[in-house]
C-alpha positions in Angstrom: 257.9 44.9 211.1 256.3 46.4 214.0 255.9 50.2 214.8 255.5 51.3 218.3 254.2 54.2 220.3 253.5 54.6 223.9 249.9 55.4 224.7 249.7 55.0 228.4 247.3 57.4 230.2 248.6 58.2 233.7 246.1 55.9 235.4 246.3 53.0 233.1 248.6 50.0 232.7 251.5 50.8 230.4 250.6 50.0 226.8 252.2 50.0 223.5 250.4 50.9 220.2 252.0 48.7 217.3 251.3 47.3 213.7 251.7 43.9 212.4 251.3 42.3 209.0 248.5 39.8 209.2 248.7 38.2 206.0 247.8 40.6 203.1 246.2 42.9 206.1 248.0 45.4 208.2 246.4 45.3 211.8 246.8 47.9 214.6 246.9 46.6 217.9 247.6 47.6 221.6 249.7 45.5 224.0 250.2 45.5 227.7 251.3 43.2 230.6 253.6 40.2 230.6 253.1 36.4 230.9 251.3 34.2 228.7 249.7 35.7 225.6 245.9 36.6 225.6 244.3 38.3 222.3 241.4 40.2 223.3 239.0 40.5 220.1 236.5 43.3 220.1 235.2 45.2 216.8 236.9 48.4 218.2 239.8 46.8 219.8 240.8 48.1 223.0 238.9 51.3 222.5 235.6 49.4 223.2 234.5 50.5 226.6 234.1 46.8 227.9 237.3 45.9 226.2 239.0 48.7 227.7 238.0 47.8 231.1 239.0 43.8 230.5 242.1 44.9 229.0 243.3 46.9 232.0 242.4 43.9 234.4 243.9 41.2 232.1 247.2 43.0 231.6 247.9 42.6 235.5 248.5 38.9 234.9 249.0 38.4 231.1 250.5 39.8 228.0 247.2 40.8 226.6 247.0 42.2 222.8 243.9 43.7 221.5 243.9 44.2 217.8 241.7 46.8 216.1 240.4 44.6 213.2 240.5 46.1 209.8 236.9 47.2 208.5 236.6 44.5 206.3 237.0 42.0 209.2 234.7 44.0 211.5 232.1 44.0 208.9 232.5 40.2 208.3 232.4 39.4 212.1 229.4 41.5 213.0 227.3 40.3 210.0 225.0 37.5 211.9 224.6 34.2 210.1 227.5 35.1 207.6 230.4 32.9 206.9 233.1 33.1 209.6 235.9 31.8 207.4 237.3 35.2 206.3 237.5 36.2 210.1 239.1 32.9 211.2 241.7 33.3 208.3 242.4 36.8 209.5 242.9 35.5 213.0 245.4 32.8 211.9 247.3 35.3 210.1 247.2 37.6 213.1 248.5 34.9 215.4 251.3 34.1 212.9 252.3 37.6 212.3 252.6 38.2 216.2 254.5 34.9 216.4 252.1 33.8 219.3 252.0 29.9 220.4 248.7 29.1 221.7 247.4 32.2 223.0 244.3 32.6 225.0 241.5 34.0 223.0 238.9 36.3 224.7 236.0 37.2 222.2 233.0 39.3 222.2 230.0 37.6 220.8 230.8 39.0 217.2 234.0 37.1 217.0 232.6 33.9 218.3 232.0 32.2 215.2 235.1 33.0 213.7 237.1 32.0 216.8 235.3 28.6 217.0 235.8 28.1 213.4 239.5 28.9 213.8 239.6 26.2 216.8 238.1 23.7 214.6 240.3 24.0 211.6 243.5 24.6 213.5 243.2 22.5 216.7 245.9 23.4 219.4 246.6 26.8 218.1 244.7 28.3 220.7 245.3 27.8 224.4 241.7 28.8 225.4 238.7 30.4 224.2 236.4 32.4 226.0 233.5 34.1 224.5 231.8 37.1 226.3 228.2 38.0 225.4 225.8 40.8 226.8 222.9 39.1 228.8 219.8 40.9 229.2 218.9 39.2 232.4 222.1 40.5 234.1 221.7 44.3 234.9 224.9 46.0 233.0 226.6 42.7 232.9 228.1 40.2 230.6 227.7 36.5 230.6 230.9 34.5 230.1 230.4 31.6 227.9 233.4 29.0 228.0 234.2 26.7 225.3 233.2 23.1 226.6 236.9 21.9 226.4 238.2 24.7 228.7 236.0 24.1 231.6 236.6 27.2 233.6 235.0 29.3 236.2 236.0 32.8 235.1 238.0 34.6 232.2 241.3 34.6 234.1 241.0 30.8 235.0 240.0 30.1 231.5 243.1 31.6 229.9 245.8 30.5 232.6 248.4 28.4 231.3 247.8 24.5 231.9 
C-alpha cells in the first residue's frame, strides 16, 4: 500500500512523496515525471543536492523514483568493501514492491557495487545501469561511468528505452 503527499516547491517539477513495502522494509520515496521508469539511488534520496538536480532534470523525460534508503541499507551501501548482497536484496524488493519492469538504475558510487551485484544475480531486471562518481579531476563535477553493456554517451541516453 502506498501513501501519497504532494511535495512540489513552486519552481520544481511536480513530485509525490510515497511509501512502499520493499520486502520486510518500508521505504519512502519521491516520484515525478512520466515515461520509462528510472530509479535514482543516493543515500539521502532526492534530498541529496546532486540527486535533487538530477531528479528534476530526469523527470522531464522519465518517471523518476528516488527512494530514501532505510538507515540499515544506507549504512551497508556506504561501507566500502562490504558485502553488497543485503543492499542488492533491498533493491530487488524495492523494484518488486513498486511493480517496475526493467527500470533504468542511476546510482551514486555508494550504490554501485549493490547495483552491479543485482544486475549479475538478476540479469535482465534492469534496463540500464549508470554509476555516478565524484571525480577530483573535474572541478565541481561528476564522472559518469556507464556499465559496459549499455555503451551510452550520457545519463539520458543510457536510460532511454531500446
